[in-house]
C-alpha positions as CSV (number, residue, x, y, z in Angstrom):
1,M,0.1,0.0,0.1
2,K,1.4,3.7,-0.5
3,I,1.1,6.4,1.5
4,K,3.0,9.3,2.6
5,C,6.3,9.1,3.5
6,P,6.5,12.4,6.9
7,K,10.5,12.9,4.7
8,C,10.4,13.3,1.5
9,D,6.4,13.8,0.2
10,K,6.8,11.3,-2.1
11,N,4.4,8.0,-1.8
12,A,6.1,4.8,0.8
13,D,5.8,1.0,1.1
14,L,3.4,-0.2,4.3
15,S,3.4,-3.5,4.5
16,M,1.1,-5.3,3.5
17,D,0.8,-6.1,7.3
18,F,1.4,-3.2,8.5
19,S,4.1,-3.3,10.1
20,F,6.7,-1.5,8.4
21,V,7.2,2.0,6.3
22,T,9.8,1.5,3.8
23,C,10.4,5.4,1.1
24,E,12.4,4.0,-1.2
25,F,13.0,7.6,-2.7
26,C,14.8,8.9,0.6
27,E,15.8,5.3,1.8
28,L,13.9,5.8,5.5
29,D,12.6,2.1,6.9
30,M,10.7,2.0,10.1
31,S,8.1,-0.1,11.8
32,Y,4.8,1.7,11.5
33,G,4.4,2.0,15.3
34,E,7.0,5.2,14.3
35,Y,5.4,5.6,11.4
36,V,2.2,7.2,13.5
37,K,4.7,8.5,16.5
38,F,7.0,10.1,13.9
39,V,4.1,12.4,12.2
40,A,2.4,12.2,15.0
41,H,5.5,14.4,16.7
42,N,5.8,16.5,13.2
43,E,2.7,17.4,11.5
44,K,0.1,20.3,12.8
45,T,-3.3,18.8,11.6
46,Y,-2.1,15.2,13.6
47,S,-0.6,16.5,16.8
48,D,-4.1,18.5,17.5
49,I,-6.2,15.5,16.9
50,L,-3.7,12.8,18.7
51,G,-4.0,16.2,22.1
52,D,-8.5,15.8,21.4
53,Y,-8.1,11.9,23.1
54,A,-5.8,13.1,25.4
55,G,-8.1,12.4,28.4
56,S,-9.0,16.7,28.9
57,T,-11.3,18.5,31.2
58,E,-12.8,21.2,31.0
59,G,-10.3,23.5,32.2
60,E,-7.6,21.4,32.1
61,S,-4.4,20.6,28.7
62,A,-5.2,17.2,27.1
63,G,-1.2,17.1,27.4
64,S,2.4,16.9,25.4
65,L,2.6,14.2,22.6
66,D,5.5,13.0,25.1
67,E,2.9,11.7,27.1
68,W,1.8,9.7,24.2
69,D,5.2,7.3,23.3
């Protein structure tokens, strides 16, 4: 399956069993879990979404991405 490479923005390959991501253009090679963390830390849209799931309550912050590691 093709997905966006978080380093070079070209097409990367996601293995059929969703276990790893590779990119032939920039030599990215990481597990899918590492890929998700990398994208969450480096793309504002995704970090905002993860913040919504940090269990925040009214008047409290959602926490930081470090709490998701």
